[in-house]
C-alpha positions as CSV (number, residue, x, y, z in Angstrom):
1,L,-13.2,13.7,-5.3
2,D,-10.4,14.0,-2.8
3,R,-6.7,14.2,-2.4
4,F,-4.4,12.0,-0.4
5,D,-0.8,13.3,-0.3
6,E,1.3,11.7,2.5
7,H,3.8,10.1,0.1
8,D,7.2,11.7,-0.4
9,G,7.5,11.5,-4.2
10,P,5.6,9.9,-7.0
11,V,3.0,7.2,-6.3
12,R,3.4,4.2,-8.7
13,G,0.7,1.8,-7.5
14,V,-2.8,1.9,-6.0
15,D,-5.4,-0.8,-5.3
16,F,-8.8,-0.7,-3.6
17,H,-10.0,-3.4,-1.2
18,K,-13.1,-5.2,-2.6
19,T,-15.3,-5.0,0.6
20,Q,-13.6,-2.6,3.1
21,P,-13.3,1.2,2.7
22,L,-9.6,0.8,2.1
23,F,-7.0,1.4,-0.5
24,A,-3.2,0.8,-0.6
25,S,-0.6,2.9,-2.3
26,G,3.1,2.5,-2.9
27,G,5.7,4.7,-4.6
28,D,9.1,6.2,-4.9
29,D,9.5,6.7,-1.1
30,Y,9.7,2.9,-0.6
31,K,6.5,3.1,1.6
32,L,3.3,1.1,1.3
33,K,0.5,3.0,2.9
34,V,-3.0,1.8,3.8
35,W,-5.8,4.4,3.7
36,D,-9.3,4.6,4.9
37,F,-11.1,6.6,2.2
38,K,-14.2,7.2,4.3
39,L,-12.1,8.7,7.1
40,R,-9.9,10.4,4.5
41,R,-6.6,9.5,6.2
42,C,-3.7,7.1,6.2
43,L,-4.2,4.3,8.7
44,F,-0.6,3.0,8.7
45,T,2.6,2.7,6.8
46,L,4.4,-0.5,6.0
47,L,8.2,-0.3,5.7
48,G,10.5,-2.9,4.3
49,H,11.3,-2.3,0.6
50,L,14.7,-0.8,-0.2
51,D,13.7,0.8,-3.5
52,Y,10.7,2.1,-5.4
53,I,7.4,0.3,-5.1
54,R,5.9,-0.3,-8.5
55,T,2.8,-2.3,-7.8
56,V,0.4,-3.0,-4.9
57,Q,-2.6,-5.3,-4.8
58,F,-5.0,-6.6,-2.2
59,H,-5.6,-10.4,-2.1
60,H,-9.2,-11.2,-2.8
61,E,-9.6,-13.7,0.1
62,H,-6.8,-13.2,2.6
63,P,-5.8,-10.1,4.6
64,W,-2.8,-9.7,2.4
65,I,-1.3,-6.9,0.2
66,L,1.3,-7.9,-2.4
67,S,3.9,-5.3,-3.4
68,C,6.6,-5.4,-6.1
69,S,9.6,-3.2,-5.9
70,D,12.7,-2.2,-7.8
71,D,14.7,-3.8,-4.9
72,Q,13.9,-7.0,-6.8
73,T,11.5,-8.4,-4.2
74,I,7.8,-9.2,-4.0
75,R,6.5,-8.9,-0.5
76,I,3.3,-10.3,1.0
77,W,2.1,-8.1,3.8
78,N,-0.7,-9.0,6.3
79,W,-2.5,-5.7,6.6
80,Q,-4.4,-6.8,9.7
81,S,-1.3,-7.6,11.7
82,R,0.8,-5.0,9.8
83,S,3.6,-7.5,9.2
84,C,5.5,-8.9,6.2
């Protein structure tokens, strides 16, 4: 087992990619982070939410991550281009 601790505050949502060694996390710091669990590090951080992130999920076909926040938005991020 391992520990990933770059969030500032509680983590509320985590999802693993089905085919890549990646997972995404979101939490009370308004940040969505994409991690490589084989390299054991955060690859990048996606910013845009204005309140706590509650849920994150990889799309099963497209290079997208969906995130839901207390800022009353659902964002669709392209994790390959790192854009929303």
